[in-house]
C-alpha positions in Angstrom: -99.3 162.8 -92.5 -100.1 159.3 -93.6 -102.6 159.4 -97.1 -102.9 156.5 -99.4 -101.3 156.9 -102.8 -103.0 157.8 -106.4 -103.0 153.7 -106.8 -104.3 152.8 -103.7 -107.4 155.9 -103.9 -107.8 154.5 -107.6 -108.5 150.9 -106.5 -110.5 152.3 -103.0 -112.5 154.3 -105.7 -113.1 151.1 -107.5 -114.2 148.8 -104.8 -116.4 151.8 -103.7 -118.5 151.8 -107.5 -118.6 147.9 -106.7 -120.5 148.4 -103.8 -122.7 151.6 -105.0 -123.9 149.3 -107.6 -125.1 146.3 -105.2 -127.0 148.4 -102.8 -131.0 148.5 -102.8 -132.1 151.0 -105.3 -134.4 152.4 -102.5 -131.3 153.2 -100.4 -129.4 154.5 -103.1 -132.7 156.9 -103.8 -133.0 158.4 -99.8 -129.2 158.9 -99.3 -129.2 160.4 -102.8 -132.5 162.7 -101.2 -130.3 162.8 -97.9 -126.9 164.3 -100.2 -128.9 167.0 -101.5 -130.2 168.4 -98.6 -126.6 168.4 -97.1 -125.4 170.0 -99.8 -128.3 173.0 -100.2 -127.1 173.5 -96.6 -123.9 175.1 -97.7 -125.4 176.4 -100.4 -128.5 178.5 -98.4 -125.6 179.8 -96.2 -123.5 181.3 -99.4 -127.1 182.9 -100.5 -128.0 184.1 -97.2 -124.7 185.7 -96.7 -124.3 187.0 -99.8 -127.8 188.9 -100.1 -127.6 190.2 -96.5 -124.2 191.7 -97.2 -125.6 195.0 -98.8 -123.2 197.6 -100.1 -120.2 195.7 -99.2 -121.5 193.1 -102.2 -121.1 196.4 -104.9 -118.5 197.7 -103.2 -116.4 194.4 -102.9 -117.4 191.7 -104.6 -114.5 189.7 -104.4 -114.0 189.6 -100.7 -118.0 188.9 -100.4 -117.6 186.0 -102.4 -114.2 184.6 -101.1 -115.9 184.5 -97.8 -118.8 182.8 -99.3 -117.6 180.3 -101.5 -115.2 179.5 -97.8 -118.8 178.8 -96.1 -120.1 176.5 -99.4 -117.7 173.2 -98.9 -119.9 172.8 -95.3 -122.6 170.9 -97.3 -120.0 168.3 -99.7 -117.9 167.5 -96.2 -121.5 166.3 -94.4 -122.8 164.4 -97.7 -119.4 162.7 -98.0 -118.4 162.3 -94.7 -121.9 160.7 -93.9 -121.9 158.3 -97.1 -124.6 159.8 -98.7 -125.0 160.0 -102.7 -124.4 162.5 -105.1 -124.6 162.0 -108.9 -121.8 164.2 -109.6 -119.2 162.4 -107.4 -120.8 159.2 -109.0 -120.2 160.1 -112.6 -116.4 160.0 -112.3 -116.7 156.6 -109.9 -119.3 155.1 -112.4 -117.5 156.0 -115.1 -114.0 154.3 -113.5 -115.9 151.1 -112.5 -117.4 150.8 -116.2 -114.2 151.6 -118.0 -112.5 148.4 -115.5 -115.5 146.7 -116.1 -116.2 145.9 -112.3 -119.8 146.9 -113.0 -121.9 146.2 -116.0 -122.8 148.8 -118.3 -126.5 149.2 -117.7 -125.5 149.9 -114.1 -124.0 153.3 -114.8 -127.3 154.7 -116.5 -129.4 153.4 -114.0 -127.3 154.4 -110.5 -126.9 157.7 -112.5 -130.9 158.2 -113.1 -131.7 156.9 -109.4 -129.4 159.2 -107.8 -130.2 162.4 -109.9 -133.5 162.3 -109.3 -133.3 161.7 -105.5 -130.4 164.6 -105.5 -133.4 166.4 -107.5 -136.1 165.0 -104.5 -134.1 166.4 -101.8 -133.0 169.7 -103.5 -137.0 170.9 -104.2 -138.2 170.0 -101.1 -135.6 171.5 -99.0 -136.0 174.8 -100.8 -140.1 174.1 -100.2 -139.6 173.3 -96.6 -136.1 174.6 -95.4 -136.2 177.7 -97.4 -139.6 179.1 -98.1 -142.1 177.9 -96.1 -139.3 178.8 -92.6 -139.8 182.1 -93.9 -136.3 182.5 -93.8 -136.3 184.7 -96.8 -138.1 187.6 -95.4 -136.2 190.6 -96.4 -136.9 192.9 -100.0 -132.7 192.4 -100.1 -132.7 188.3 -100.1 -136.0 188.0 -102.1 -134.5 190.5 -104.7 -131.4 188.5 -104.4 -132.4 184.9 -105.1 -134.5 186.5 -108.2 -130.8 188.0 -109.3 -129.1 184.7 -109.4 -132.2 182.8 -110.6 -132.0 184.8 -113.8 -128.5 185.1 -114.5 -128.2 181.5 -113.9 -130.6 180.9 -116.6 -129.4 183.8 -118.6 -125.7 182.3 -119.2 -126.3 179.9 -122.4 -125.4 176.7 -123.5 -122.4 176.6 -123.9 -120.8 178.8 -121.2 -123.1 176.9 -118.5 -121.7 173.3 -120.3 -118.0 174.6 -119.4 -118.4 176.1 -116.5 -120.1 172.5 -115.7 -117.1 170.9 -116.5 -115.0 172.9 -114.4 -117.5 172.6 -111.7 -117.2 168.4 -111.3 -113.6 168.2 -112.3 -113.1 170.3 -109.0 -115.9 168.4 -106.8 -115.0 165.1 -108.2 -110.8 166.3 -107.3 -112.4 166.9 -103.4 -114.2 163.4 -103.1 -110.4 162.1 -105.0 -108.6 164.0 -102.5 -110.8 163.2 -99.5 -110.6 159.3 -100.1 -107.0 159.5 -100.0 -106.7 161.1 -96.9 -107.2 158.5 -93.7 -108.4 160.6 -90.7 -111.1 163.5 -90.2 -109.5 166.3 -90.3 -107.3 166.1 -93.5 -110.3 164.4 -94.5 -112.4 168.1 -94.2 -109.2 170.1 -95.7 -109.2 167.7 -98.6 -113.2 168.0 -99.5 -112.9 171.6 -98.8 -110.3 173.8 -101.2 -111.6 172.2 -104.0 -115.3 172.9 -103.4 -113.9 176.2 -102.5 -112.4 176.7 -105.8 -115.2 176.0 -108.0 -117.8 178.3 -105.8 -115.5 181.2 -105.5 -114.9 181.0 -109.8 -118.2 181.1 -110.8 -118.5 177.1 -112.0 -121.6 175.4 -112.5 -123.1 172.5 -110.3 -126.4 170.7 -111.7 -127.5 169.9 -107.8 -126.8 173.0 -106.4 -128.5 175.4 -108.9 -131.6 172.8 -107.9 -131.3 175.2 -104.8 -130.5 178.4 -106.4 -133.0 178.6 -109.1 -136.3 177.1 -107.7 -135.9 179.7 -104.6 -135.6 182.1 -107.1 -138.3 180.8 -109.0 -140.6 181.0 -106.2 -139.7 184.8 -104.7 -141.1 185.9 -108.2 -138.0 185.3 -110.9 -139.3 185.7 -114.7 -138.1 182.3 -115.1 -139.9 179.1 -116.5 -139.7 175.3 -115.9 -138.8 175.1 -119.2 -136.2 177.8 -119.2 -134.6 176.4 -116.3 -134.0 172.4 -117.5 -133.1 173.7 -120.9 -130.6 176.5 -120.5 -129.1 175.5 -116.8 -130.0 172.0 -116.2 -129.2 170.1 -119.1 -126.1 171.7 -119.9 -124.5 172.0 -116.2 -125.7 168.1 -116.1 -123.7 167.5 -119.3 -120.6 169.5 -118.7 -121.0 167.9 -114.7 -120.5 164.1 -116.4 -117.5 165.4 -118.7 -115.9 166.8 -115.8 -116.3 163.9 -113.8 -115.0 161.3 -116.8 -111.9 164.0 -117.3 -110.9 163.3 -113.8 -112.2 159.3 -113.2 -111.0 157.7 -116.3 -107.3 159.2 -117.1 -106.5 158.4 -113.0 -107.6 154.5 -114.1 -105.9 154.4 -117.3 -102.6 156.0 -115.0 -102.7 153.9 -111.9 -104.9 150.6 -112.3 -102.7 147.7 -113.7 -102.0 147.8 -116.5 -99.9 151.0 -116.1 -100.1 153.0 -119.6 -96.4 152.6 -120.5 -95.5 155.9 -120.7 -96.0 156.1 -117.1 -94.1 152.7 -115.8 -90.8 153.8 -114.3 -87.9 151.4 -113.7 -87.5 148.9 -110.9 -90.1 147.9 -108.5 -93.6 150.0 -108.2 -96.5 149.4 -105.9 -99.5 148.2 -107.4 -103.0 147.7 -105.7 -104.8 144.7 -105.4 -108.1 145.0 -107.1 -110.0 143.5 -104.0 -108.7 146.2 -101.0 -110.9 147.5 -99.0 -112.9 144.3 -97.6 -114.2 143.1 -94.3 -114.3 145.9 -91.4 -113.1 149.8 -91.1 -113.3 152.2 -93.2 -112.3 152.9 -96.5 -109.0 152.2 -96.9 -108.2 150.9 -93.8 -107.6 147.4 -95.2 -105.4 148.2 -98.2 -103.0 145.1 -99.4 -100.6 146.1 -101.9 -98.3 143.9 -103.9 -94.9 144.8 -105.4 -94.4 144.5 -108.9 -91.1 144.3 -111.1 -91.7 146.2 -114.1 -88.2 145.8 -115.4 -87.3 142.0 -115.5 -84.5 140.3 -117.7 -87.2 139.7 -120.8 -88.3 143.6 -120.9 -91.5 142.6 -119.3 -93.7 143.2 -116.4 -93.4 140.5 -113.6 -95.3 140.1 -110.1 -93.2 140.0 -107.6 -93.1 138.1 -104.1 -95.6 139.3 -101.8 -94.2 141.7 -99.5 
């Protein structure tokens, strides 16, 4: 199937970042709220499935984890396809736009802070109203399992949690990257699904997903204080998620957004995407305009070719 090239995806994400920066703050906040709700649907599916699997979880843990990981991405798929704001994706996108000076330096922390606290508000409200007061955690097995998850996630240690956060958001941002490159809905769903499935199955840490897992365990009686949760889970996973997003986004900018790194250039014609792509009507990636660039003229320097 037809898909955008890596250079085209880079150009689209740079434009998306500009649009996010120009969005009104209250809209950004409530989009972040909505994103966390959608993500928590996936997290809750995983916990209800694992907590209700009984002896299967202890006898066949890999099988149970595999099925749970296959179910989780539904939340990420919903929030991406509906255009909501997830701070972990914005860690990558605003790192890219800041590097290219497509957004101002101060806009990076402003967006990250608004989206992070919007995600937190959405996650905690979901835990309270759709998980706790809904009485869906109504068996001893589910309550006990949610408690054990909260305790485990706050006792990993700072270093392991940070490293797991890096692996997690590299995969989450890769899902967003691949989803952006797909042109139709089925391909987007598949592209978003598999990297998200991988991070759950491998046991990495997502700071927003943990805003569901740890608080629901605390409500159900886990011996975890707010201070311990913030210091031992939220902060290291947040830092790891920031690093993981940057580790994907910044190299992609250097590789594919003109000028390319010298060692990546190939002889002959190379397709470089203009930075004013994706304007006008239509969805992301529908209005791409590209120009061929001759990277090896007679003087050995790069010269733009004529418009195709």
